[in-house]
C-alpha positions in Angstrom: 110.9 110.3 186.1 108.0 109.6 183.7 104.6 111.3 184.1 101.9 108.6 183.8 98.5 110.3 184.3 98.1 112.7 181.4 95.5 112.7 178.7 94.6 114.9 175.7 97.1 116.3 173.1 100.8 116.9 173.7 101.0 120.7 174.4 103.0 122.5 171.7 104.2 125.0 174.3 106.4 122.3 175.8 108.6 122.3 172.8 108.9 126.1 172.7 110.8 126.1 175.9 114.2 127.2 174.7 116.3 125.1 177.0 114.3 121.8 176.8 116.5 118.9 176.0 114.5 115.7 176.9 110.8 114.9 177.0 109.5 111.5 178.4 105.7 111.1 178.4 105.4 107.4 177.9 102.6 105.3 179.4 99.9 108.0 179.4 96.7 108.4 177.4 97.9 111.2 175.2 96.0 111.7 171.9 96.2 113.8 168.8 99.1 114.3 166.5 102.8 115.1 166.9 103.0 118.9 167.3 104.9 120.8 164.6 106.7 122.7 167.4 108.9 119.6 167.9 110.8 120.7 164.7 111.6 124.1 166.4 113.1 122.6 169.6 116.7 123.2 168.8 118.1 121.6 171.9 115.8 118.6 172.1 117.9 115.4 171.9 115.5 112.8 173.3 111.7 112.3 172.9 109.8 109.4 174.4 106.0 109.1 173.7 105.8 105.3 173.8 102.5 103.7 175.0 100.0 106.4 174.3 97.1 106.8 171.9 98.6 109.3 169.4 97.5 109.3 165.7 98.5 110.9 162.4 101.8 110.8 160.6 105.3 111.0 162.0 106.6 113.8 159.7 107.1 116.2 162.6 109.6 114.0 164.3 112.4 115.0 161.9 114.2 117.4 164.2 117.9 117.3 163.3 118.8 117.8 166.9 117.3 114.5 168.0 119.6 111.7 169.1 116.8 109.4 169.7 113.0 109.0 169.9 110.5 106.4 170.9 107.0 106.4 169.4 106.0 102.7 169.8 102.6 101.4 171.0 100.6 104.3 169.4 98.3 104.6 166.4 100.6 106.4 164.0 99.9 105.8 160.4 101.3 106.7 156.9 104.7 106.1 155.6 108.1 106.6 157.2 109.2 110.0 155.9 112.4 110.4 154.0 113.1 113.4 156.2 114.2 111.1 159.0 117.5 110.8 157.0 118.2 114.3 158.3 118.6 113.1 161.8 122.4 112.9 161.6 123.0 112.5 165.3 120.4 109.8 165.9 121.4 106.5 167.5 118.0 105.2 168.5 114.7 105.0 166.5 111.7 103.2 168.0 108.5 102.9 165.8 107.2 99.5 166.7 103.5 98.6 167.1 101.9 101.3 165.0 100.0 101.3 161.7 102.8 102.5 159.5 102.7 101.6 155.8 104.7 101.6 152.6 108.3 101.0 151.9 111.4 102.0 153.8 113.1 105.2 152.6 116.7 105.0 151.4 117.5 108.1 153.4 117.7 106.2 156.7 121.0 104.7 155.5 122.5 108.2 155.9 122.2 108.1 159.7 125.7 106.7 160.1 125.6 106.4 163.9 122.3 104.6 164.1 122.5 101.7 166.5 118.9 100.8 167.4 116.1 100.5 164.9 112.7 99.0 165.8 109.9 98.8 163.3 108.2 95.6 164.6 104.5 94.9 164.4 103.8 97.3 161.5 102.3 94.8 159.0 101.7 97.5 156.5 105.5 98.0 155.9 106.3 96.2 152.7 108.8 95.8 149.9 112.5 95.1 149.8 114.8 96.7 152.4 117.2 99.0 150.6 120.6 97.3 150.4 122.2 100.5 151.5 121.0 99.8 155.0 123.8 97.3 155.4 126.1 100.3 155.8 124.5 101.1 159.1 126.3 100.1 162.2 123.2 98.6 163.9 123.5 96.5 167.0 119.7 96.1 167.6 117.2 95.6 164.9 113.6 94.5 165.2 111.5 93.8 162.1 109.2 91.0 163.1 105.5 91.5 162.3 106.2 93.4 159.1 106.1 92.3 155.5 109.5 93.6 154.6 111.7 91.4 152.4 115.4 91.3 151.5 116.7 90.9 155.0 119.7 88.9 154.1 120.8 91.2 151.3 120.4 94.3 153.4 121.7 93.1 156.8 123.6 89.8 156.7 126.2 90.9 154.2 128.0 88.5 152.0 130.6 86.9 154.2 131.1 88.6 157.6 128.5 88.1 160.3 127.4 91.5 161.7 127.7 91.8 165.5 124.0 92.2 166.3 123.1 92.1 170.0 119.5 91.5 168.8 118.1 91.1 165.3 114.5 89.8 165.2 112.6 89.3 162.0 109.6 87.5 160.5 111.6 84.6 159.0 109.3 81.7 159.6 106.0 80.6 158.3 104.5 81.1 154.8 103.6 84.8 154.6 106.3 85.8 154.1 109.2 83.5 154.5 112.5 85.2 154.3 116.1 84.0 154.5 118.0 85.5 157.5 121.0 83.5 158.5 122.3 86.4 160.7 119.1 86.9 162.8 119.4 86.2 166.5 115.6 85.7 166.8 113.4 84.3 164.0 109.7 84.8 164.4 106.6 83.2 163.0 103.7 85.3 164.1 103.8 85.7 167.9 106.4 82.9 168.3 110.1 83.8 168.2 113.0 81.4 168.5 116.3 82.5 169.9 119.3 81.7 167.7 117.2 80.0 165.1 118.5 79.8 161.6 116.0 79.8 158.8 116.7 77.6 155.8 
């Protein structure tokens, strides 16, 4: 059960509990940065800090024990760190609706079991998506509201349609317009069309 009446910074002591495996603090008014103690929680497999007011970078999320984390709807900034590629067990990464900037690191393509990747509504994310991302076995991918390009090359392949449950991207309008024949949802700003094919 989620706790929904907390404010202030996330207490570092929480992650020093040797047996802690899962932390869900979504929908509070938590502030401050990700505590470095997250990196020391050797049994932590799930962290959910969605819908808070947290700031700073996300470097301290790269705990190799994590199988998934949710940090959307916060005020995180800076780039997506290459160290996320060390999350060998991760299946779920949620970073939507923040203030992340820069290009995507090649290292994410090393997370062979990653199924869910959400980066939507981070307009500061730019540049071509590394083609190595096509090796990921993603079933859910959310990239709308970013300025990433190269969607078709990275995710649609050259002949076989990937089996995405959901793949939403900014593939309408003028800034930018990208080609994405395998998207399940094509968005133009706040408007997304289901099963729309961009030509």
